[in-house]
N, C-alpha and C positions, 0 to 999 in steps of 0.2 A: 526734396519731394514737393511737388506742386499740389495745389488743392484738389485737382482732378484725380490724383492718385489716392486721395483719402476716401473717396466715395466707393460705396459697394457697387458691384456689377450685377445687373439683372440678366437672366437668360429666360426666354419664353419658350415653353414646350408646346407641341401641337395639341396636347390634351388639355391645355388651359392652365397648367401649373406654371408658377414662376419660381425659379431658383435664384437666390441672391447669395453672392459670395463676397465676404468681407475682404476688402483689400488690405486691411490691417492684420487680421489674424488668419485669413484664408478659411475661416469657418463658413459652413454652408447653412442656409435657411431655406426652407421650402414653404411656399404659400400655395394652397390649393383650394378650390371651391368646396364648400361643405356639401354633404349629401342631405343635410337636414335644414330646415328653416326655423326661425324663431319669430317671436313677436317683432323683433327688430328687422326682419327680412332675411335675405340670404346671408350665409355665413362664410367666412374664410377660416381655414385651418392653418396654423403655423407650427412647424416642427424645427428643432435645431436652434431655438432662441437661447442666448446666454441667460443665466439666472439673474445677472445684474440688471436686465431689462424687465424683469417680472412686474415690478411696481408700476413702471411707466406704461406697459401694455395694459395692465389692469385699469389704471386710473385714466389715462389719456384716450385709450381706444376701446374701453368697455370690454376688455378681454376676460375670458374665463378659462381657467386651467382645468384640463381633464387628466387626472393622474393615471388613469388606466391606459389611455392612448399616448400620454405624454405630449399632448399638443395643446396649443392655445386656440381658442375660438374667438373670432373677432367679427363684428357686423361688417358685411361687404360695403356698406355705405361709408365706412371709415377706411377703406382700402387705399385710396389715393393718399390720404394724409399719412397712413401707416407706412406706405412705400417711401414717401418723402422723408419721413423720420428715419427709417432704416437706412436709406441711402447715405445719410450723414452720420448716423450713430452706431451702425452695426459694424 
């Protein structure tokens, strides 16, 4: 398996959502623009994230967990770094 096979694959939807599929586990993660704003600016919502990434998302990307919707909320300003991290670790 070469290194390119280890990276997650991104698919961009016309409505602005980004679907990321793990090449390792075939697990899917969805990133979509939030409908609300915070003091940090626009938000991204993530669903489908493995529990093993919870601490990283919280500490590195200022993520906040919503137990009702079962999604993570991350500032949009951290979106590029988040996608780079997910490409290698998801």
